[in-house]
Structures are given as C-alpha cells and as structure tokens.
FIVEXDO-720866 format. One record per residue (C-alpha): y, z, x negated. Coordinates in steps of 0.2 Angstrom, whole numbers, plus 2048, in hexadecimal, padded with zeros to 3 digits. Each point is the difference from the previous one (the first is absolute). Layout:
! residues N
YZX/...
//
This chain:
! residues 79
E0F070D96/7F9808810/7F480F7FE/7EE800806/80680A810/80E7F3804/7F47F17FE/7F380980B/80D80480D/8077EE800/7EE7FA803/7FD80B80F/8127FC807/7FB7ED800/7F180480A/80A80B80C/80D7F3803/7F37F5809/7F680E808/7FE7FF813/80780F80A/7FF802813/810807806/80281080B/7EF803807/7FE810809/7F780F7F8/7F780E809/80E80C7FF/80D7F5808/8077F97EF/8027EE7FD/7F87FB7EF/8017EF7F6/7ED7FD7FC/7F77F67F3/7F97F1809/7F18007F4/7FA812803/80B80780E/80680F7F7/812805801/80C7FB7F3/811806807/80780980F/80A7F580B/80580E80C/7FC812803/7F8807810/812802807/8057EE7FE/80B8037F0/7FF7F07F6/7FC8007ED/80A7F47F6/7FB7FB7EE/8087F77F3/7F67F07FA/7FB8087F0/7FB810809/7F57F680C/7F87F67F1/7FD8117F7/7F6806810/7F67F0800/7FC8027EE/7FB812802/7F47FB80F/7F97F27F5/7FC80B7F1/7F980E80B/7F67F680C/7FD7EF7F8/7FD8047EE/7F47F27FF/80F7F47FF/8068087F0/8087F27F7/7FF8087EF/
//
C-alpha cells in the first residue's frame, strides 16, 4: 500500500504530465528557460548564457514541473 507521501506525489505528477510549458524562452541574463504557460515563471533551464544545452531525463523534467506547481500553484493541491 502506498504511503501518504507517495499518493500525494502521484497526484501532483498527474497534474504535471498535462501542464503546458513554453520551451526555451530567453531570460534577461542570456539563458534560455522553459516557462510555465500559466504564470510565465521559469521551470527549467534549456541553455545557459553560453549556449550550452541542458538535457533532462523525462522523470527529472517531470520533477521540475511538480516542484514548480507545488511552489507557485499550490491552489491546485489535489490532496
């Protein structure tokens, strides 16, 4: 049987899987940032100021979206 934390994480992951993210938008410091379409805040770095690309495993990227949702869209709390 899953723990409370595992159930909560799974619920947030379900929301994150369908969350709309705008890819590689420029930031003020020259970095490229994937941004939340709902609020415009950064979710993940796409490239640093020198053009070096960041690569994420699918689970890592999902975790970054979950982190963003919990920090900036807490009103969506499914629990």
